[in-house]
Backbone bond lengths (Angstrom), bond angles and torsions (degrees), N, CA, C in turn:
res aa  C-N    CA-C-N  psi(-1)  N-CA   C-N-CA  omega(-1)  CA-C   N-CA-C  phi
1 M - - - 1.461 - - 1.527 109.12 -
2 R 1.301 116.16 141.36 1.459 120.60 -172.10 1.530 113.07 -78.59
3 F 1.324 113.46 147.09 1.464 123.15 165.73 1.516 103.91 -140.63
4 E 1.326 116.38 98.68 1.459 121.23 -163.10 1.525 110.46 -140.06
5 V 1.323 116.30 135.05 1.461 122.59 178.77 1.525 108.96 -112.41
6 T 1.321 116.88 129.35 1.460 121.65 172.86 1.517 108.29 -113.76
7 I 1.332 116.36 119.19 1.462 121.06 177.82 1.519 107.93 -87.08
8 L 1.319 115.91 109.77 1.464 120.82 -179.16 1.514 111.65 -81.93
9 G 1.313 117.19 -28.64 1.450 121.83 -179.90 1.510 110.60 -163.40
10 N 1.326 116.40 151.09 1.452 121.20 179.34 1.525 111.63 -144.09
11 G 1.336 116.86 15.77 1.455 120.34 -179.50 1.512 112.13 -73.73
12 S 1.316 116.08 161.68 1.464 121.34 178.52 1.524 109.62 -87.82
13 A 1.339 115.77 -170.40 1.466 120.32 -176.77 1.526 112.48 -67.47
14 S 1.337 117.81 -29.16 1.464 120.53 179.26 1.525 109.61 -69.80
15 P 1.335 118.17 127.25 1.465 119.74 -176.74 1.516 112.17 -69.78
16 A 1.310 115.33 150.05 1.461 121.93 175.98 1.515 107.97 -150.72
17 A 1.328 116.12 146.08 1.457 120.11 -174.80 1.519 112.56 -67.73
18 D 1.325 117.33 -28.68 1.466 119.82 -173.42 1.519 112.93 -111.17
19 K 1.326 117.34 17.76 1.453 120.26 178.91 1.520 109.62 -130.40
20 H 1.315 115.86 156.69 1.464 121.17 -178.88 1.523 108.94 -127.36
21 Q 1.315 115.51 147.14 1.454 119.15 -175.20 1.529 111.65 -75.19
22 T 1.310 114.64 167.81 1.457 121.20 -164.27 1.522 113.85 -63.75
23 A 1.324 114.83 129.00 1.464 122.97 171.97 1.522 108.09 -168.60
24 H 1.319 115.95 134.83 1.458 122.38 175.92 1.524 108.82 -127.23
25 V 1.321 116.71 146.96 1.457 121.82 170.70 1.524 107.89 -115.41
26 L 1.315 116.03 127.11 1.454 122.03 177.17 1.524 109.02 -108.90
27 N 1.326 115.53 125.06 1.463 122.48 178.04 1.521 108.08 -106.99
28 V 1.320 116.34 111.98 1.464 121.63 177.50 1.526 107.62 -115.39
29 R 1.316 115.83 103.31 1.461 121.59 178.59 1.533 111.21 55.86
30 E 1.340 115.88 43.20 1.472 124.14 -179.79 1.523 112.94 67.15
31 Q 1.317 117.14 22.71 1.462 122.92 168.34 1.531 106.45 -109.72
32 F 1.336 117.29 125.99 1.453 121.42 -169.59 1.531 111.47 -107.34
33 Y 1.333 114.92 136.63 1.462 122.47 -179.21 1.523 108.65 -132.37
34 L 1.334 115.80 139.53 1.460 121.89 179.67 1.523 109.15 -104.00
35 I 1.328 115.66 131.37 1.459 121.38 -179.97 1.523 108.04 -116.74
36 D 1.296 116.22 112.92 1.463 124.93 -171.77 1.526 110.00 61.63
37 C 1.344 114.37 159.96 1.468 118.42 -171.05 1.522 109.38 -152.33
38 G 1.334 115.39 70.85 1.452 119.96 178.53 1.520 112.03 -68.32
39 E 1.307 114.96 173.91 1.465 121.67 -178.05 1.529 110.83 -55.71
40 G 1.332 116.17 134.05 1.446 121.44 176.69 1.523 115.40 84.57
41 T 1.322 116.81 11.31 1.468 119.20 -175.59 1.527 112.56 -62.01
42 R 1.325 117.94 -42.12 1.466 118.83 -176.15 1.526 111.01 -63.45
43 Q 1.337 117.54 -37.87 1.464 119.40 177.53 1.526 110.84 -67.32
44 R 1.331 117.25 -37.93 1.455 120.72 179.26 1.529 110.57 -65.00
45 M 1.323 116.63 -38.90 1.462 119.70 178.43 1.520 110.57 -62.74
46 M 1.309 116.27 -43.80 1.460 119.94 179.54 1.517 110.97 -63.38
47 R 1.322 116.22 -37.39 1.458 120.08 -176.92 1.529 112.04 -67.56
48 V 1.328 117.22 -32.95 1.473 119.60 -179.14 1.522 111.81 -96.36
49 G 1.323 117.23 4.78 1.455 120.60 172.75 1.513 115.89 85.27
50 V 1.327 116.69 25.40 1.464 120.73 175.74 1.524 108.15 -108.63
51 S 1.310 117.33 115.75 1.460 120.33 179.63 1.527 110.32 -71.65
52 P 1.339 118.12 129.24 1.466 119.71 175.43 1.526 113.08 -56.26
53 L 1.327 116.99 -26.38 1.465 120.31 179.55 1.526 112.43 -66.87
54 K 1.326 117.59 -16.67 1.458 120.63 -179.83 1.529 113.22 -82.47
55 I 1.321 117.27 -12.26 1.465 120.21 -175.45 1.528 110.33 -70.56
56 R 1.332 115.65 121.44 1.466 121.01 179.80 1.519 112.42 -86.19
57 A 1.347 116.66 -33.96 1.457 120.34 -176.99 1.518 109.01 -155.91
58 V 1.335 115.07 154.12 1.460 122.34 178.27 1.526 108.05 -119.99
59 F 1.327 116.12 134.02 1.459 121.96 178.59 1.519 108.45 -118.77
60 V 1.328 116.72 116.25 1.465 122.55 -177.14 1.519 108.84 -106.48
61 S 1.327 116.11 131.22 1.459 120.19 -176.96 1.523 112.78 -79.61
62 H 1.350 117.26 -42.89 1.462 119.76 -178.63 1.528 109.63 -164.91
63 I 1.320 114.84 167.28 1.459 120.61 -172.86 1.525 109.92 -96.76
64 H 1.307 116.44 69.15 1.458 123.94 166.24 1.520 106.78 -120.34
65 G 1.333 115.50 144.34 1.457 120.21 -168.50 1.513 115.34 -54.13
66 D 1.346 117.00 -39.54 1.462 118.85 -176.08 1.528 112.49 -71.51
67 H 1.318 117.02 -1.70 1.464 121.23 176.63 1.532 112.97 -115.84
68 V 1.355 116.83 -7.57 1.464 117.47 -172.34 1.526 114.39 -141.33
69 Y 1.328 119.16 -9.41 1.463 120.04 -175.22 1.524 113.41 -65.88
70 G 1.300 119.08 -16.15 1.456 120.33 178.45 1.514 114.47 -89.15
71 L 1.343 117.24 -3.66 1.457 119.51 -172.95 1.525 112.91 -72.04
72 V 1.320 118.10 -45.51 1.469 120.52 -179.20 1.531 111.20 -62.63
73 P 1.328 119.89 -47.25 1.478 118.42 175.46 1.521 113.05 -59.96
74 L 1.321 117.22 -36.40 1.461 119.82 178.64 1.521 110.68 -63.24
75 I 1.333 117.23 -45.66 1.461 121.28 179.88 1.525 110.46 -61.51
76 A 1.342 115.91 -43.93 1.467 119.90 -179.90 1.525 111.19 -61.71
77 S 1.324 117.13 -41.85 1.459 119.88 -178.43 1.521 112.10 -70.78
78 L 1.333 117.69 -28.99 1.461 120.31 176.27 1.523 110.95 -62.98
79 G 1.336 115.73 -39.31 1.456 118.98 176.86 1.516 111.77 -64.25
80 L 1.330 116.27 -42.23 1.463 120.18 179.14 1.527 111.55 -65.63
81 A 1.336 115.96 -29.17 1.468 120.63 -178.74 1.521 112.71 -83.03
82 G 1.343 116.89 -3.25 1.456 119.66 175.43 1.517 115.82 91.64
83 K 1.320 117.72 22.52 1.466 119.48 178.30 1.520 110.05 -61.74
84 R 1.336 115.90 138.78 1.463 120.54 -176.90 1.527 113.50 -123.15
85 T 1.319 117.60 -14.72 1.464 120.30 -179.27 1.528 109.96 -102.25
86 P 1.334 118.15 147.96 1.472 120.52 -177.89 1.526 112.71 -59.50
87 L 1.319 115.47 147.45 1.460 122.32 175.14 1.523 108.33 -101.72
88 K 1.329 115.87 122.60 1.459 120.87 177.80 1.521 108.89 -85.66
89 I 1.325 116.18 132.74 1.457 122.03 -179.39 1.520 108.68 -130.48
90 F 1.331 116.48 132.39 1.462 122.74 179.93 1.524 108.60 -124.09
91 G 1.321 116.26 139.00 1.454 119.77 179.01 1.508 110.95 174.60
92 P 1.336 117.67 177.93 1.466 121.12 177.82 1.521 111.76 -55.75
93 A 1.311 116.47 154.34 1.468 121.68 -174.05 1.525 112.51 -54.53
94 A 1.339 117.70 -34.83 1.466 120.68 -178.28 1.521 112.09 -61.41
95 L 1.306 117.54 -24.41 1.464 120.29 178.52 1.519 111.11 -62.94
96 G 1.322 117.58 -31.74 1.461 121.04 178.51 1.516 111.67 -60.95
97 R 1.326 116.39 -37.52 1.470 119.65 179.25 1.524 110.93 -68.62
98 L 1.322 116.54 -35.97 1.464 119.80 176.41 1.521 111.11 -63.96
99 L 1.319 116.86 -42.56 1.460 120.80 179.36 1.526 110.91 -67.04
100 D 1.319 117.13 -38.05 1.472 120.61 177.42 1.525 110.65 -63.86
101 F 1.334 116.44 -42.60 1.460 120.21 179.33 1.526 110.48 -60.70
102 F 1.316 116.69 -44.10 1.464 120.71 179.34 1.519 110.76 -59.34
103 Q 1.306 117.38 -46.93 1.465 120.60 -175.99 1.525 111.91 -71.93
104 N 1.336 116.82 -32.81 1.468 119.48 -175.24 1.530 113.82 -87.58
105 E 1.325 117.37 -29.00 1.460 120.34 -170.57 1.523 114.42 -109.11
106 F 1.319 119.12 -18.88 1.455 120.66 -176.20 1.520 112.42 -89.68
107 G 1.315 117.32 -7.07 1.458 120.01 179.67 1.505 113.34 66.86
108 Q 1.337 115.71 26.34 1.456 120.29 -179.67 1.526 109.40 -125.91
109 P 1.323 118.18 85.19 1.464 119.17 178.57 1.527 110.50 -61.16
110 V 1.330 114.91 141.09 1.460 120.36 -179.70 1.523 107.58 -91.72
111 D 1.320 115.97 98.96 1.460 120.59 -174.37 1.526 112.86 -64.71
112 F 1.324 116.65 -31.29 1.459 118.93 -176.14 1.531 112.65 -82.89
113 G 1.318 117.82 -14.59 1.457 121.03 175.08 1.520 114.21 90.95
114 L 1.327 114.38 137.45 1.461 121.42 174.33 1.529 108.25 -113.57
115 E 1.304 116.50 128.21 1.462 121.47 178.23 1.519 108.33 -112.45
116 F 1.331 115.60 95.28 1.459 120.54 -176.16 1.518 111.13 -93.24
117 T 1.327 116.04 132.64 1.460 122.44 176.42 1.524 108.47 -122.43
118 P 1.348 118.15 115.70 1.467 119.36 178.29 1.522 110.91 -68.70
119 V 1.317 115.28 142.67 1.459 122.32 179.59 1.524 108.98 -107.89
120 D 1.319 116.55 129.28 1.459 121.81 175.07 1.525 107.38 -75.88
121 T 1.338 116.55 107.78 1.462 120.70 -174.50 1.522 112.77 -77.30
122 T 1.338 117.30 -0.89 1.464 120.59 178.63 1.524 112.02 -101.22
123 A 1.334 117.04 -1.39 1.466 120.14 -172.51 1.515 111.80 -128.15
124 H 1.316 115.11 149.97 1.463 123.02 173.08 1.523 107.18 -95.09
125 R 1.331 115.84 102.45 1.464 119.92 -172.88 1.525 111.16 -139.67
126 L 1.307 114.95 155.29 1.462 121.29 172.12 1.519 107.90 -72.78
127 V 1.334 117.10 121.33 1.464 120.22 -177.57 1.521 112.69 -110.06
128 Y 1.339 116.30 -18.66 1.469 118.95 -177.70 1.521 108.74 -159.98
129 E 1.327 115.66 144.75 1.456 119.38 171.53 1.519 110.00 -158.14
130 N 1.323 114.36 154.53 1.453 121.83 170.81 1.522 107.39 -142.69
131 R 1.297 118.26 -162.81 1.459 119.90 -176.53 1.526 113.27 -69.01
132 S 1.339 116.88 -21.84 1.455 120.57 -174.46 1.518 114.57 -101.95
133 M 1.328 117.63 -24.88 1.457 119.69 -166.46 1.523 111.49 -155.34
134 E 1.338 114.87 156.94 1.456 121.04 169.58 1.528 109.13 -130.40
135 V 1.342 115.94 150.20 1.460 122.01 -177.30 1.523 108.63 -125.82
136 W 1.334 115.38 128.18 1.466 122.07 -179.79 1.523 109.72 -114.60
137 S 1.316 116.15 142.55 1.463 120.47 174.81 1.529 109.68 -81.00
138 I 1.336 115.48 148.26 1.459 122.86 178.63 1.531 108.13 -125.81
139 P 1.327 119.34 111.78 1.475 120.24 179.13 1.530 111.15 -61.25
140 L 1.337 116.16 132.64 1.460 121.79 179.13 1.523 110.17 -121.23
141 R 1.339 115.66 169.11 1.473 122.19 -173.77 1.524 109.64 -116.44
142 H 1.323 116.18 88.31 1.453 121.77 -179.16 1.520 108.60 -127.71
143 R 1.342 117.38 -177.30 1.469 120.90 -177.87 1.516 113.34 -74.45
144 T 1.298 116.45 -17.24 1.457 122.37 -178.91 1.524 107.44 -133.56
145 P 1.327 119.23 157.59 1.470 119.37 -179.22 1.527 111.85 -51.24
146 T 1.330 116.08 124.46 1.460 121.81 -171.43 1.520 110.46 -141.59
147 A 1.312 115.26 139.11 1.463 121.09 176.54 1.516 109.83 -131.72
148 G 1.319 115.67 139.28 1.447 121.08 166.18 1.518 108.30 -90.65
149 Y 1.324 115.94 177.70 1.468 119.87 -178.12 1.529 110.26 -137.60
150 F 1.319 114.38 139.45 1.460 122.59 179.48 1.528 107.67 -116.89
151 F 1.326 115.72 112.02 1.458 122.75 -177.69 1.529 108.40 -99.31
152 R 1.313 116.39 122.56 1.456 120.33 -175.39 1.522 110.59 -131.11
153 E 1.313 114.73 122.74 1.457 121.75 179.52 1.528 109.99 -68.24
154 K 1.323 115.60 143.80 1.459 120.24 175.22 1.531 110.06 -88.94
155 P 1.326 117.53 152.56 1.466 119.88 176.48 1.524 110.85 -60.91
156 D 1.323 115.20 145.58 1.458 118.96 176.49 1.531 109.23 -103.11
157 P 1.323 118.53 172.13 1.469 120.49 -175.98 1.522 113.98 -60.69
158 H 1.346 116.93 -20.20 1.464 120.46 -177.50 1.531 112.44 -95.13
159 N 1.349 116.68 3.94 1.470 122.15 177.70 1.534 112.96 58.77
160 H 1.333 116.11 37.57 1.453 119.40 172.88 1.530 109.16 -69.82
161 P 1.328 117.68 154.39 1.470 119.97 178.13 1.523 110.94 -58.70
162 T 1.316 116.51 136.63 1.463 120.46 177.71 1.529 109.40 -85.95
163 R 1.347 115.56 157.38 1.455 121.51 -177.38 1.521 109.62 -126.87
164 S 1.339 116.27 160.64 1.457 119.85 -174.58 1.527 111.07 -149.39
165 Y 1.330 114.27 157.78 1.466 121.82 -179.15 1.521 108.63 -144.65
166 A 1.321 116.64 131.65 1.467 121.80 177.07 1.521 109.48 -115.72
167 Y 1.317 115.17 132.63 1.462 121.99 179.16 1.530 107.50 -117.93
168 L 1.337 115.97 111.21 1.458 121.29 179.70 1.523 107.54 -116.48
169 S 1.323 115.47 104.56 1.467 120.06 -175.06 1.525 109.38 -84.36
170 D 1.324 117.58 -151.21 1.458 122.37 -173.82 1.529 110.97 -52.20
171 T 1.311 115.48 123.44 1.466 119.96 -179.00 1.515 110.59 -168.97
172 L 1.322 115.85 150.61 1.449 120.44 163.97 1.526 108.25 -67.53
173 P 1.322 118.43 155.89 1.461 119.36 176.95 1.532 110.36 -53.19
174 S 1.319 116.18 135.21 1.459 120.78 -175.11 1.521 110.57 -138.87
175 P 1.327 117.82 94.87 1.460 119.75 174.69 1.524 112.53 -56.48
176 K 1.339 116.87 -30.17 1.465 119.87 177.97 1.528 109.97 -63.34
177 A 1.335 116.46 -46.00 1.466 119.38 179.28 1.525 110.57 -62.62
178 A 1.339 116.33 -41.81 1.457 119.36 179.09 1.524 110.97 -61.98
179 G 1.333 115.98 -37.44 1.459 119.11 178.50 1.514 112.76 -64.95
180 L 1.334 116.61 -32.60 1.466 120.50 -179.38 1.529 112.35 -71.30
181 V 1.321 117.01 -19.92 1.466 119.65 179.72 1.531 111.10 -113.27
182 K 1.299 116.57 21.04 1.461 121.52 -178.34 1.533 110.49 -54.87
183 G 1.316 115.70 132.37 1.454 120.88 179.68 1.507 114.76 85.90
184 V 1.331 118.18 3.90 1.458 121.30 -178.97 1.534 110.14 -62.78
185 D 1.330 116.71 147.40 1.463 120.77 -179.95 1.521 112.87 -73.43
186 L 1.329 116.33 -37.24 1.459 120.78 -179.04 1.516 108.30 -145.20
187 M 1.351 116.57 130.91 1.460 120.70 177.21 1.521 109.30 -126.29
188 Y 1.326 116.05 130.91 1.464 122.52 173.31 1.520 107.02 -106.05
189 H 1.324 116.90 125.14 1.466 121.19 -177.68 1.511 110.05 -129.75
190 E 1.331 115.79 131.12 1.458 121.98 177.25 1.529 111.11 -63.45
191 A 1.333 116.38 141.89 1.463 122.89 169.54 1.529 106.87 -146.91
192 T 1.308 116.31 85.35 1.462 121.12 -170.10 1.524 113.14 -72.92
193 F 1.327 116.92 -35.70 1.459 119.99 -172.19 1.523 112.35 -114.28
194 A 1.350 114.97 151.45 1.452 120.12 167.75 1.527 108.13 -68.94
195 H 1.327 116.24 157.45 1.468 118.53 -174.39 1.528 112.32 -66.14
196 A 1.324 117.68 -21.83 1.462 120.26 175.41 1.525 111.36 -61.99
197 D 1.323 116.51 -23.79 1.475 121.91 178.90 1.524 111.18 -103.77
198 R 1.317 117.37 30.26 1.465 120.90 -174.35 1.533 112.59 -62.79
199 R 1.324 117.73 -30.62 1.472 118.86 178.00 1.522 110.31 -67.63
200 L 1.319 116.46 -41.15 1.456 119.75 176.70 1.524 110.10 -65.22
201 A 1.326 116.96 -39.68 1.462 120.37 176.38 1.517 110.72 -59.23
202 R 1.318 116.53 -45.23 1.470 120.51 179.81 1.528 110.77 -62.82
203 D 1.344 116.88 -44.42 1.457 120.56 -176.36 1.527 112.70 -67.95
204 T 1.331 116.92 -26.41 1.466 120.54 -177.73 1.530 112.99 -104.74
205 G 1.328 117.13 4.30 1.462 120.04 175.97 1.514 114.27 76.15
206 H 1.336 116.14 42.85 1.461 121.30 179.99 1.526 110.53 -125.43
207 S 1.331 115.13 174.23 1.454 122.37 177.29 1.523 110.40 -116.76
208 T 1.321 115.70 163.54 1.453 122.02 165.94 1.532 107.08 -117.78
209 A 1.325 116.50 161.47 1.454 119.38 -179.96 1.522 111.07 -61.93
210 K 1.329 116.65 -35.05 1.463 118.85 178.94 1.519 110.86 -68.50
211 H 1.335 116.90 -34.29 1.471 119.52 172.86 1.517 110.06 -54.28
212 L 1.327 115.85 -45.20 1.461 119.45 -178.41 1.521 110.27 -64.26
213 H 1.303 115.89 -40.83 1.464 119.97 178.53 1.528 110.93 -59.21
214 M 1.320 115.81 -39.02 1.463 119.48 -175.29 1.518 113.25 -82.79
215 E 1.352 117.04 -32.81 1.449 118.36 -165.85 1.518 116.31 -121.88
216 I 1.333 118.13 -25.02 1.454 119.53 -177.13 1.516 109.70 -86.68
217 R 1.319 117.21 129.65 1.449 121.95 179.71 1.527 109.38 -118.24
218 V 1.315 115.64 133.13 1.448 121.75 177.04 1.523 107.11 -125.40
219 N 1.317 116.74 134.11 1.457 121.23 -176.68 1.519 112.28 56.47
220 G 1.346 116.46 27.50 1.445 120.33 175.69 1.515 114.93 80.66
221 E 1.339 119.02 2.54 1.460 121.81 -178.90 1.516 109.80 -131.61
222 L 1.338 115.28 154.50 1.456 119.70 178.21 1.520 110.58 -68.04
223 T 1.317 115.25 136.89 1.450 119.29 170.98 1.522 108.78 -83.46
224 D 1.290 117.54 171.48 1.453 122.51 177.40 1.517 109.15 -132.09
225 P 1.343 117.54 67.24 1.462 118.87 -176.09 1.520 111.54 -69.94
226 I 1.324 115.03 155.99 1.455 121.36 176.69 1.519 107.76 -93.66
227 E 1.340 117.32 130.48 1.458 119.32 177.95 1.516 108.85 -69.67
228 G 1.320 117.01 127.19 1.454 120.31 179.89 1.505 111.76 135.44
229 L 1.286 115.56 176.46 1.451 122.04 -173.93 1.516 111.85 -65.44
230 F 1.334 116.57 128.47 1.456 122.48 178.17 1.524 112.02 54.43
231 G 1.348 116.81 30.13 1.449 118.88 175.65 1.515 110.11 -55.90
232 C 1.309 117.49 139.59 1.455 120.38 -175.67 1.513 109.68 -143.78
233 K 1.289 116.32 138.48 1.450 121.16 176.09 1.510 108.65 -147.95
234 R 1.318 116.91 141.24 1.452 119.54 174.56 1.514 109.57 -58.87
235 V 1.304 117.51 135.86 1.451 121.60 175.48 1.522 109.14 -74.93
236 P 1.339 118.83 126.50 1.463 119.58 178.16 1.522 110.78 -54.75
237 G 1.316 115.90 135.98 1.449 120.10 -179.65 1.501 113.87 87.27
238 A 1.337 116.97 -0.67 1.458 119.53 -179.95 1.521 109.75 -71.64
239 S 1.316 115.46 162.15 1.450 120.06 179.72 1.522 110.71 -66.29
240 D 1.321 116.64 158.67 1.452 121.52 -174.57 1.521 113.36 -63.03
241 D 1.348 116.90 -21.80 1.461 118.21 -178.64 1.535 112.22 -77.86
242 G 1.335 117.18 -2.51 1.459 119.92 173.93 1.510 114.57 76.29
243 N 1.312 118.08 19.93 1.459 119.97 -177.06 1.529 112.60 -64.03
244 H 1.326 117.70 -37.11 1.462 120.52 -171.26 1.521 109.86 -84.45
245 R 1.319 116.86 113.66 1.451 121.00 -176.83 1.524 110.71 -139.30
246 L 1.332 114.13 154.30 1.452 122.09 176.00 1.522 107.81 -121.29
247 F 1.330 116.67 125.48 1.455 121.82 177.03 1.521 108.92 -113.16
248 I 1.335 115.37 136.02 1.455 121.56 -178.87 1.520 108.29 -103.98
249 G 1.323 117.66 130.85 1.450 120.41 -177.31 1.509 112.73 -135.38
250 M 1.312 116.59 174.82 1.460 127.89 -179.29 1.512 111.91 71.18
251 I 1.304 115.95 99.44 1.453 122.49 179.22 1.523 107.89 -119.70
252 T 1.341 117.15 138.44 1.454 120.82 -178.78 1.521 110.87 -65.20
253 A 1.329 115.93 159.86 1.463 120.89 -171.28 1.522 113.11 -64.03
254 D 1.343 118.56 -26.19 1.452 119.56 -177.48 1.523 112.35 -92.56
255 K 1.332 116.81 6.10 1.459 120.31 179.02 1.526 109.29 -80.45
256 E 1.328 117.28 130.01 1.458 121.02 178.49 1.526 109.35 -75.42
257 T 1.308 116.67 117.46 1.457 120.70 179.88 1.516 109.79 -141.43
258 N 1.292 115.54 164.82 1.458 122.35 170.37 1.510 106.40 -112.35
259 E 1.321 116.83 81.94 1.459 120.84 -171.84 1.514 111.68 -73.90
260 E 1.301 115.66 133.44 1.442 120.02 168.45 1.521 107.58 -74.67
261 R 1.317 116.97 150.09 1.459 119.74 -178.18 1.528 111.42 -66.01
262 H 1.285 116.46 -35.38 1.454 121.08 167.23 1.519 106.95 -159.87
263 A 1.277 116.98 161.84 1.462 120.30 179.87 1.514 108.34 -126.16
264 K 1.311 115.54 133.12 1.461 120.45 177.68 1.517 107.81 -112.75
265 L 1.312 116.40 120.41 1.453 122.66 -174.68 1.519 108.34 -112.50
266 I 1.311 115.84 117.32 1.465 120.20 -176.74 1.520 108.91 -108.62
267 I 1.308 116.09 124.68 1.452 120.71 175.49 1.525 107.26 -87.99
268 P 1.331 117.09 117.35 1.469 118.70 -177.03 1.519 112.06 -57.63
269 G 1.290 115.74 140.32 1.452 120.19 179.94 1.499 110.01 -133.95
270 Y 1.306 116.95 -124.82 1.455 120.93 -178.29 1.512 108.77 -128.02
271 V 1.292 115.34 162.88 1.470 121.06 176.50 1.513 107.91 -96.75
272 E 1.311 115.73 122.53 1.457 119.74 -179.32 1.527 109.52 -69.58
273 Q 1.297 116.36 130.87 1.470 121.58 -177.79 1.536 109.75 -81.63
């Protein structure tokens, strides 16, 4: 059964012709979840072959445009596509006002229903669960109320190994947040600025890859991430199968990179008999 992350975009707020704003799709046993929804997300989903109608829930980290500007168009297109079941949406309380404005002022009633649940961005709490998975909020340190999310698979009747994914969006380095996701199989962490701009990163509530190298600990040991797009390094002490990985994302528009059009990250699991 799959446990798979597709990175649809990892660009920062500054626009660029060859980058896309933040959005991830998580596939847990063929149940699809959207994490953040930057501008152009619905087109990116179509391009990589994920139907927006398959999305069961949306998890928004914070109310900055590069993480949420794609949500209203996505909701509108779901109605046009014939969605009939409610869409669950989780995010900071201010997101509820944005959704209310859309429904009240755009003249487009959402026939399938929106079920919004505010997330306390100061607390580590269970915000969602079903038979396959549970999702916990992770308090982050940004300029506006912000939460990361920790997705953890539940054990199945056959006692197969469970898998997990942590999404830590815009934030200052936070050893506390890293401690809350200790042992995670895959972690995506924002690093918007090069370390030469570390003062700007600090002033705007962001991280650099070197910050992560110095301050973020996973499994009790320092990671050694590579500065740059989708930088990846085995976490010291990880199991031999290489499950434990740290990916660095969000690069400013003037950063020279060789961006992949999208990245699909598969956490190894088991083969269903």
